[in-house]
PDB file as gemmi writes it, atoms N, CA and C in Angstrom:
CRYST1    1.000    1.000    1.000  90.00  90.00  90.00 P 1                      
ATOM      1  N   VAL A   1      16.481   2.298  -4.396  1.00  0.00           N  
ATOM      2  CA  VAL A   1      15.780   2.933  -3.308  1.00  0.00           C  
ATOM      3  C   VAL A   1      14.142   3.339  -3.435  1.00  0.00           C  
ATOM      4  N   SER A   2      13.403   2.947  -2.385  1.00  0.00           N  
ATOM      5  CA  SER A   2      12.017   2.982  -2.574  1.00  0.00           C  
ATOM      6  C   SER A   2      11.411   4.557  -2.471  1.00  0.00           C  
ATOM      7  N   PRO A   3      10.658   4.869  -3.406  1.00  0.00           N  
ATOM      8  CA  PRO A   3       9.905   6.618  -2.899  1.00  0.00           C  
ATOM      9  C   PRO A   3       9.137   6.282  -1.488  1.00  0.00           C  
ATOM     10  N   LEU A   4       8.741   5.094  -1.247  1.00  0.00           N  
ATOM     11  CA  LEU A   4       7.863   4.913  -0.068  1.00  0.00           C  
ATOM     12  C   LEU A   4       8.345   5.068   1.176  1.00  0.00           C  
ATOM     13  N   THR A   5       7.793   5.719   2.166  1.00  0.00           N  
ATOM     14  CA  THR A   5       8.078   5.615   3.439  1.00  0.00           C  
ATOM     15  C   THR A   5       8.054   4.092   3.905  1.00  0.00           C  
ATOM     16  N   LYS A   6       8.497   3.934   5.103  1.00  0.00           N  
ATOM     17  CA  LYS A   6       8.389   2.646   5.880  1.00  0.00           C  
ATOM     18  C   LYS A   6       6.939   2.211   6.119  1.00  0.00           C  
ATOM     19  N   ARG A   7       6.202   3.050   6.457  1.00  0.00           N  
ATOM     20  CA  ARG A   7       4.764   2.826   6.639  1.00  0.00           C  
ATOM     21  C   ARG A   7       4.234   2.351   5.433  1.00  0.00           C  
ATOM     22  N   GLU A   8       4.230   3.088   4.510  1.00  0.00           N  
ATOM     23  CA  GLU A   8       3.430   2.837   3.024  1.00  0.00           C  
ATOM     24  C   GLU A   8       4.084   1.477   2.588  1.00  0.00           C  
ATOM     25  N   GLN A   9       5.326   1.270   2.990  1.00  0.00           N  
ATOM     26  CA  GLN A   9       5.830  -0.088   2.303  1.00  0.00           C  
ATOM     27  C   GLN A   9       5.189  -1.534   3.134  1.00  0.00           C  
ATOM     28  N   GLU A  10       5.066  -1.137   4.517  1.00  0.00           N  
ATOM     29  CA  GLU A  10       4.184  -1.869   5.333  1.00  0.00           C  
ATOM     30  C   GLU A  10       2.632  -2.182   4.414  1.00  0.00           C  
ATOM     31  N   ILE A  11       2.195  -1.110   4.411  1.00  0.00           N  
ATOM     32  CA  ILE A  11       0.870  -1.187   3.954  1.00  0.00           C  
ATOM     33  C   ILE A  11       0.737  -1.830   2.518  1.00  0.00           C  
ATOM     34  N   LEU A  12       1.812  -1.481   1.618  1.00  0.00           N  
ATOM     35  CA  LEU A  12       1.824  -2.019   0.335  1.00  0.00           C  
ATOM     36  C   LEU A  12       2.069  -3.609   0.472  1.00  0.00           C  
ATOM     37  N   TYR A  13       2.736  -4.009   1.219  1.00  0.00           N  
ATOM     38  CA  TYR A  13       2.836  -5.530   1.532  1.00  0.00           C  
ATOM     39  C   TYR A  13       1.699  -6.268   1.889  1.00  0.00           C  
ATOM     40  N   TYR A  14       0.701  -5.533   2.752  1.00  0.00           N  
ATOM     41  CA  TYR A  14      -0.833  -5.860   2.993  1.00  0.00           C  
ATOM     42  C   TYR A  14      -1.586  -5.875   1.919  1.00  0.00           C  
ATOM     43  N   ILE A  15      -1.217  -4.921   0.898  1.00  0.00           N  
ATOM     44  CA  ILE A  15      -2.249  -4.747  -0.328  1.00  0.00           C  
ATOM     45  C   ILE A  15      -1.824  -6.067  -1.242  1.00  0.00           C  
ATOM     46  N   VAL A  16      -0.643  -6.384  -1.331  1.00  0.00           N  
ATOM     47  CA  VAL A  16      -0.283  -7.228  -2.288  1.00  0.00           C  
ATOM     48  C   VAL A  16      -0.756  -8.538  -1.834  1.00  0.00           C  
ATOM     49  N   SER A  17      -0.736  -8.804  -0.385  1.00  0.00           N  
ATOM     50  CA  SER A  17      -1.076  -9.965   0.050  1.00  0.00           C  
ATOM     51  C   SER A  17      -2.509 -10.060   0.242  1.00  0.00           C  
ATOM     52  N   GLY A  18      -3.519  -9.281  -0.459  1.00  0.00           N  
ATOM     53  CA  GLY A  18      -4.806  -9.282  -0.510  1.00  0.00           C  
ATOM     54  C   GLY A  18      -5.443  -9.096   0.679  1.00  0.00           C  
ATOM     55  N   ILE A  19      -4.816  -8.369   1.609  1.00  0.00           N  
ATOM     56  CA  ILE A  19      -5.570  -7.904   2.829  1.00  0.00           C  
ATOM     57  C   ILE A  19      -6.546  -6.529   2.855  1.00  0.00           C  
ATOM     58  N   THR A  20      -7.743  -6.680   3.333  1.00  0.00           N  
ATOM     59  CA  THR A  20      -8.591  -5.479   3.086  1.00  0.00           C  
ATOM     60  C   THR A  20      -8.197  -4.304   3.879  1.00  0.00           C  
ATOM     61  N   ASN A  21      -8.651  -3.130   3.602  1.00  0.00           N  
ATOM     62  CA  ASN A  21      -8.090  -1.828   4.482  1.00  0.00           C  
ATOM     63  C   ASN A  21      -8.575  -1.979   5.921  1.00  0.00           C  
ATOM     64  N   GLU A  22      -9.689  -2.602   6.123  1.00  0.00           N  
ATOM     65  CA  GLU A  22     -10.259  -2.590   7.742  1.00  0.00           C  
ATOM     66  C   GLU A  22      -9.286  -3.435   8.331  1.00  0.00           C  
ATOM     67  N   ARG A  23      -8.664  -4.706   7.906  1.00  0.00           N  
ATOM     68  CA  ARG A  23      -7.874  -5.598   8.521  1.00  0.00           C  
ATOM     69  C   ARG A  23      -6.643  -5.021   8.472  1.00  0.00           C  
ATOM     70  N   ILE A  24      -6.232  -4.170   7.383  1.00  0.00           N  
ATOM     71  CA  ILE A  24      -4.860  -3.529   7.798  1.00  0.00           C  
ATOM     72  C   ILE A  24      -4.667  -2.517   8.861  1.00  0.00           C  
ATOM     73  N   ALA A  25      -5.913  -1.732   9.060  1.00  0.00           N  
ATOM     74  CA  ALA A  25      -6.001  -0.732   9.954  1.00  0.00           C  
ATOM     75  C   ALA A  25      -5.876  -1.513  11.316  1.00  0.00           C  
ATOM     76  N   VAL A  26      -6.504  -2.535  11.525  1.00  0.00           N  
ATOM     77  CA  VAL A  26      -6.554  -3.407  12.947  1.00  0.00           C  
ATOM     78  C   VAL A  26      -5.050  -3.942  13.254  1.00  0.00           C  
ATOM     79  N   GLU A  27      -4.354  -4.276  12.074  1.00  0.00           N  
ATOM     80  CA  GLU A  27      -3.020  -4.902  12.247  1.00  0.00           C  
ATOM     81  C   GLU A  27      -2.066  -3.882  12.551  1.00  0.00           C  
ATOM     82  N   LEU A  28      -2.278  -2.655  12.078  1.00  0.00           N  
ATOM     83  CA  LEU A  28      -1.399  -1.661  12.410  1.00  0.00           C  
ATOM     84  C   LEU A  28      -1.635  -0.588  13.188  1.00  0.00           C  
ATOM     85  N   PHE A  29      -2.769  -0.979  14.023  1.00  0.00           N  
ATOM     86  CA  PHE A  29      -3.347  -0.158  14.917  1.00  0.00           C  
ATOM     87  C   PHE A  29      -3.615   1.208  14.475  1.00  0.00           C  
ATOM     88  N   ILE A  30      -4.120   1.400  13.425  1.00  0.00           N  
ATOM     89  CA  ILE A  30      -4.608   2.675  12.890  1.00  0.00           C  
ATOM     90  C   ILE A  30      -6.070   2.883  12.436  1.00  0.00           C  
ATOM     91  N   SER A  31      -6.586   4.049  11.827  1.00  0.00           N  
ATOM     92  CA  SER A  31      -7.826   4.105  11.468  1.00  0.00           C  
ATOM     93  C   SER A  31      -7.757   3.558   9.933  1.00  0.00           C  
ATOM     94  N   THR A  32      -8.908   3.251   9.549  1.00  0.00           N  
ATOM     95  CA  THR A  32      -9.126   2.849   8.072  1.00  0.00           C  
ATOM     96  C   THR A  32      -9.102   4.233   7.402  1.00  0.00           C  
ATOM     97  N   GLN A  33      -9.302   5.371   7.744  1.00  0.00           N  
ATOM     98  CA  GLN A  33      -9.165   6.571   7.038  1.00  0.00           C  
ATOM     99  C   GLN A  33      -7.531   6.729   6.897  1.00  0.00           C  
ATOM    100  N   THR A  34      -6.897   6.378   7.638  1.00  0.00           N  
ATOM    101  CA  THR A  34      -5.418   6.555   7.673  1.00  0.00           C  
ATOM    102  C   THR A  34      -4.791   5.608   6.585  1.00  0.00           C  
ATOM    103  N   VAL A  35      -5.559   4.326   6.568  1.00  0.00           N  
ATOM    104  CA  VAL A  35      -5.045   3.543   5.739  1.00  0.00           C  
ATOM    105  C   VAL A  35      -5.242   3.934   4.253  1.00  0.00           C  
ATOM    106  N   ARG A  36      -6.536   4.623   4.144  1.00  0.00           N  
ATOM    107  CA  ARG A  36      -6.892   5.009   2.817  1.00  0.00           C  
ATOM    108  C   ARG A  36      -5.944   6.230   2.312  1.00  0.00           C  
ATOM    109  N   ASN A  37      -5.585   7.266   3.110  1.00  0.00           N  
ATOM    110  CA  ASN A  37      -4.616   8.120   2.978  1.00  0.00           C  
ATOM    111  C   ASN A  37      -3.348   7.757   2.492  1.00  0.00           C  
ATOM    112  N   HIS A  38      -2.753   6.455   3.192  1.00  0.00           N  
ATOM    113  CA  HIS A  38      -1.476   5.906   2.898  1.00  0.00           C  
ATOM    114  C   HIS A  38      -1.514   5.382   1.337  1.00  0.00           C  
ATOM    115  N   ILE A  39      -2.849   4.741   1.221  1.00  0.00           N  
ATOM    116  CA  ILE A  39      -2.820   3.998  -0.261  1.00  0.00           C  
ATOM    117  C   ILE A  39      -3.015   5.092  -0.916  1.00  0.00           C  
ATOM    118  N   LYS A  40      -3.396   6.293  -1.009  1.00  0.00           N  
ATOM    119  CA  LYS A  40      -3.580   7.512  -2.148  1.00  0.00           C  
ATOM    120  C   LYS A  40      -2.304   7.969  -2.126  1.00  0.00           C  
ATOM    121  N   ASN A  41      -1.514   8.003  -1.088  1.00  0.00           N  
ATOM    122  CA  ASN A  41      -0.037   8.428  -1.137  1.00  0.00           C  
ATOM    123  C   ASN A  41       0.964   7.510  -2.018  1.00  0.00           C  
ATOM    124  N   ILE A  42       0.692   6.342  -1.903  1.00  0.00           N  
ATOM    125  CA  ILE A  42       1.353   5.211  -2.605  1.00  0.00           C  
ATOM    126  C   ILE A  42       1.081   5.204  -4.087  1.00  0.00           C  
ATOM    127  N   TYR A  43      -0.580   5.470  -4.395  1.00  0.00           N  
ATOM    128  CA  TYR A  43      -0.989   5.523  -5.784  1.00  0.00           C  
ATOM    129  C   TYR A  43      -0.149   6.673  -6.503  1.00  0.00           C  
ATOM    130  N   GLU A  44       0.005   7.806  -5.736  1.00  0.00           N  
ATOM    131  CA  GLU A  44       0.336   9.050  -6.336  1.00  0.00           C  
ATOM    132  C   GLU A  44       1.976   8.649  -6.507  1.00  0.00           C  
ATOM    133  N   LYS A  45       2.795   8.226  -5.572  1.00  0.00           N  
ATOM    134  CA  LYS A  45       4.324   8.106  -5.908  1.00  0.00           C  
ATOM    135  C   LYS A  45       4.536   6.860  -6.816  1.00  0.00           C  
ATOM    136  N   LEU A  46       3.829   6.076  -6.953  1.00  0.00           N  
ATOM    137  CA  LEU A  46       3.883   4.839  -7.883  1.00  0.00           C  
ATOM    138  C   LEU A  46       3.333   5.359  -9.133  1.00  0.00           C  
ATOM    139  N   GLN A  47       2.504   6.228  -9.322  1.00  0.00           N  
ATOM    140  CA  GLN A  47       1.967   6.672 -10.685  1.00  0.00           C  
ATOM    141  C   GLN A  47       0.887   5.549 -11.020  1.00  0.00           C  
ATOM    142  N   VAL A  48       0.088   5.220 -10.156  1.00  0.00           N  
ATOM    143  CA  VAL A  48      -0.874   4.201 -10.380  1.00  0.00           C  
ATOM    144  C   VAL A  48      -2.347   4.630 -10.096  1.00  0.00           C  
ATOM    145  N   HIS A  49      -3.572   3.867 -10.584  1.00  0.00           N  
ATOM    146  CA  HIS A  49      -4.850   4.213 -10.142  1.00  0.00           C  
ATOM    147  C   HIS A  49      -5.495   3.156  -9.791  1.00  0.00           C  
ATOM    148  N   SER A  50      -5.040   2.160  -9.452  1.00  0.00           N  
ATOM    149  CA  SER A  50      -6.218   1.029  -8.896  1.00  0.00           C  
ATOM    150  C   SER A  50      -5.112  -0.045  -8.060  1.00  0.00           C  
ATOM    151  N   LYS A  51      -5.764  -0.765  -7.127  1.00  0.00           N  
ATOM    152  CA  LYS A  51      -4.924  -1.794  -6.468  1.00  0.00           C  
ATOM    153  C   LYS A  51      -4.415  -2.864  -7.353  1.00  0.00           C  
ATOM    154  N   ALA A  52      -4.941  -3.143  -8.426  1.00  0.00           N  
ATOM    155  CA  ALA A  52      -4.191  -4.146  -9.277  1.00  0.00           C  
ATOM    156  C   ALA A  52      -3.110  -3.365 -10.077  1.00  0.00           C  
ATOM    157  N   GLN A  53      -3.244  -2.258 -10.139  1.00  0.00           N  
ATOM    158  CA  GLN A  53      -1.821  -1.694 -10.884  1.00  0.00           C  
ATOM    159  C   GLN A  53      -0.804  -1.598  -9.824  1.00  0.00           C  
ATOM    160  N   VAL A  54      -1.095  -1.246  -8.754  1.00  0.00           N  
ATOM    161  CA  VAL A  54      -0.280  -1.198  -7.628  1.00  0.00           C  
ATOM    162  C   VAL A  54       0.445  -2.724  -7.172  1.00  0.00           C  
ATOM    163  N   VAL A  55      -0.440  -3.572  -7.280  1.00  0.00           N  
ATOM    164  CA  VAL A  55       0.269  -5.016  -7.085  1.00  0.00           C  
ATOM    165  C   VAL A  55       1.056  -5.430  -8.268  1.00  0.00           C  
ATOM    166  N   ALA A  56       0.703  -5.026  -9.553  1.00  0.00           N  
ATOM    167  CA  ALA A  56       1.476  -5.397 -10.432  1.00  0.00           C  
ATOM    168  C   ALA A  56       2.646  -4.704 -10.445  1.00  0.00           C  
ATOM    169  N   LYS A  57       2.797  -3.411 -10.284  1.00  0.00           N  
ATOM    170  CA  LYS A  57       4.103  -2.739 -10.218  1.00  0.00           C  
ATOM    171  C   LYS A  57       5.005  -3.114  -9.089  1.00  0.00           C  
ATOM    172  N   ALA A  58       4.375  -3.556  -7.821  1.00  0.00           N  
ATOM    173  CA  ALA A  58       5.246  -3.855  -6.878  1.00  0.00           C  
ATOM    174  C   ALA A  58       5.808  -5.157  -6.980  1.00  0.00           C  
ATOM    175  N   LEU A  59       5.127  -6.048  -7.726  1.00  0.00           N  
ATOM    176  CA  LEU A  59       5.756  -7.479  -7.776  1.00  0.00           C  
ATOM    177  C   LEU A  59       6.817  -7.542  -9.108  1.00  0.00           C  
ATOM    178  N   LYS A  60       6.361  -6.669 -10.253  1.00  0.00           N  
ATOM    179  CA  LYS A  60       7.375  -6.328 -11.141  1.00  0.00           C  
ATOM    180  C   LYS A  60       8.595  -5.610 -10.854  1.00  0.00           C  
ATOM    181  N   GLU A  61       8.648  -4.789 -10.088  1.00  0.00           N  
ATOM    182  CA  GLU A  61       9.861  -3.896  -9.676  1.00  0.00           C  
ATOM    183  C   GLU A  61      10.407  -4.556  -8.331  1.00  0.00           C  
ATOM    184  N   LYS A  62       9.686  -5.775  -7.717  1.00  0.00           N  
ATOM    185  CA  LYS A  62      10.315  -6.201  -6.672  1.00  0.00           C  
ATOM    186  C   LYS A  62      10.457  -5.401  -5.346  1.00  0.00           C  
ATOM    187  N   MET A  63       9.227  -4.491  -5.174  1.00  0.00           N  
ATOM    188  CA  MET A  63       9.375  -3.815  -4.099  1.00  0.00           C  
ATOM    189  C   MET A  63       8.886  -4.252  -2.804  1.00  0.00           C  
ATOM    190  N   ILE A  64       8.389  -5.550  -2.712  1.00  0.00           N  
ATOM    191  CA  ILE A  64       8.158  -6.359  -1.616  1.00  0.00           C  
ATOM    192  C   ILE A  64       9.019  -7.562  -1.483  1.00  0.00           C  
TER     193      ILE A  64                                                      
END                                                                             
């Protein structure tokens, strides 16, 4: 069971796909600040400090 919310899982998918924060915001009809807030929460929940780490963890643990 993932510790991430459904929205955080969506954003994680976009991050792993290499999509920019601005493009994620457009795709999900939210502000870039909201995207940044979700990413901050994802980092805290997954205990990582960078996009590279979050991508590596997501792929390793088959979160997407």
